[in-house]
N, C-alpha and C positions, 0 to 999 in steps of 0.2 A: 480323075486325079486321085481320089481317095482309094480306089482299088489298086492303083499303081503303088501308092505309098504303103498301103497295107501289105502288099506283096513283097516289097523291097526292104521294109523296115526290119522284119525278123532276120532276114539274111545279113543285113549290116550289123545287127546286134551280135550275131554269132561269129562273123568274120573279123570284125575290127579288133577284138581282144587278141586274136591269134597273130596279128601283124607285128606285134611288138614283143614276141616271146623270147627270141634268141638274139644274141649279140654276134654279129658277123665279124669277119677279119678286117673289113674296112673300118668298122666302128672302133675296134680295139687299136688299130693303127692310128686312127685320128686322135684317139685319146692320148696315146703315147707322144704324138707330135705336139699336142696341146701342152702336155706336161713339160716337154723339152723347151718349148717356147717360154713357159712360165719360169723355168729354172734360169734360162738365159736372161730374161727380164730382171729377175732378182739379183743376178750377178752384176748386170750393168747398172741397174737402178735399185739398190737395196731399200727395203722399207725403212723409213726414217724414224719411226717411233712405234710404241706398242700398239697404238690404235690402228696404224696402217698395217702392221704385221697381223693383227687380229682380223682386219678386213680381208686381207689376202688369203688367210687360212679359211675364212668363211666362204670366200669365193671359190676356193678349191673344193670345199666340201659339197657345194651345190653346183 
């Protein structure tokens, strides 16, 4: 078991960071759909106060 772990661990450490390097077209399309949905939500149900506006802007930032 230790031999298998010792053999696969270095490979995982090298490969995992490469999996999240680039943004594909699906991810950018999904992000634009999310933003469109947020804009529709703000049009239908606008934030009622400064606290809610701040909360929504923080949500968009993260």
